[in-house]
C-alpha positions in Angstrom: 8.4 197.5 158.4 5.5 195.0 158.6 4.5 196.8 161.8 4.6 200.1 160.4 2.4 199.0 157.4 -0.1 197.5 159.7 -0.3 200.8 161.9 -0.8 202.7 158.6 -3.5 200.6 157.3 -5.3 200.5 160.5 -5.0 204.3 160.8 -6.3 204.6 157.0 -9.2 202.2 158.0 -10.2 203.9 161.3 -10.2 207.2 159.3 -12.3 205.8 156.5 -15.1 204.4 159.0 -14.9 207.7 160.7 -15.7 209.5 157.5 -18.4 207.0 156.4 -20.1 207.2 159.7 -20.1 210.9 160.0 -21.5 211.3 156.4 -24.2 208.9 157.5 -25.2 210.9 160.6 -27.8 213.5 160.5 -26.7 217.1 160.3 -30.0 218.8 160.3 -31.6 220.2 163.6 -35.1 219.4 163.6 -37.6 218.7 166.3 -38.1 215.1 167.1 -41.5 215.2 166.5 -41.2 216.8 163.2 -38.9 214.1 162.2 -41.0 211.4 163.5 -43.9 212.6 161.2 -41.6 212.7 158.4 -40.6 209.1 158.6 -44.2 207.9 159.3 -45.0 209.5 156.2 -42.2 207.8 154.1 -42.9 204.4 155.4 -45.0 201.8 153.4 -46.9 198.8 154.5 -44.9 196.4 152.0 -41.3 195.2 151.1 -40.7 194.7 147.7 -38.2 191.9 147.1 -36.3 191.0 143.8 -35.0 187.3 143.8 -33.9 184.5 141.5 -35.0 181.9 144.4 -37.9 180.6 142.6 -41.6 180.6 143.6 -41.6 178.0 146.1 -39.0 179.3 148.5 -40.2 183.0 147.8 -43.9 181.9 148.8 -42.8 180.2 152.0 -40.5 183.2 152.8 -43.3 185.5 152.3 -45.7 183.8 154.4 -43.3 183.5 157.4 -42.4 187.3 157.2 -45.7 188.5 157.1 -46.9 186.3 159.8 -43.9 187.6 162.0 -43.9 191.1 161.1 -47.4 191.9 159.8 -45.8 193.6 156.6 -47.0 192.7 153.0 -44.2 191.1 150.9 -44.2 191.6 147.1 -41.7 189.9 145.4 -40.7 189.5 141.8 -39.2 186.1 140.6 -36.3 186.7 137.8 -32.9 185.6 137.2 -29.8 187.2 138.8 -28.8 189.2 135.4 -32.4 190.3 135.1 -32.5 191.7 138.7 -29.1 193.2 138.1 -30.3 195.1 134.8 -33.6 196.2 136.4 -31.8 197.4 139.5 -29.4 199.3 137.2 -32.3 200.8 135.0 -34.1 202.0 138.3 -31.0 203.5 139.8 -32.8 207.0 139.8 -36.1 205.8 141.0 -35.7 202.5 142.7 -38.7 200.2 142.9 -37.3 197.3 145.2 -36.2 197.5 148.8 -34.3 194.1 148.7 -32.2 192.2 146.3 -32.3 188.7 147.9 -29.9 186.1 146.1 -27.6 186.4 143.4 -23.8 185.6 143.1 -20.8 187.1 144.6 -18.7 186.4 141.5 
């Protein structure tokens, strides 16, 4: 009985993963040059981060990241609940690229 449940669970997980991956794949048939131009136009030269880690840690992270990748880091230091509230309010027009920190609970 346990083996049967395990096989069923494995089948459901495999099916779910397949559906998720196929939903994420590109269905449009565009020329690679056209696709490249579109993605170049959408990329920005900065990363916006919301985080509760504090100015000291965020400042060090910003310096290291900018030195390594040459991309400007813009961060907002606020509490986890404030970040969550802000992300929820921006759900139709997100302003941040990353929420770094917060609790799992």
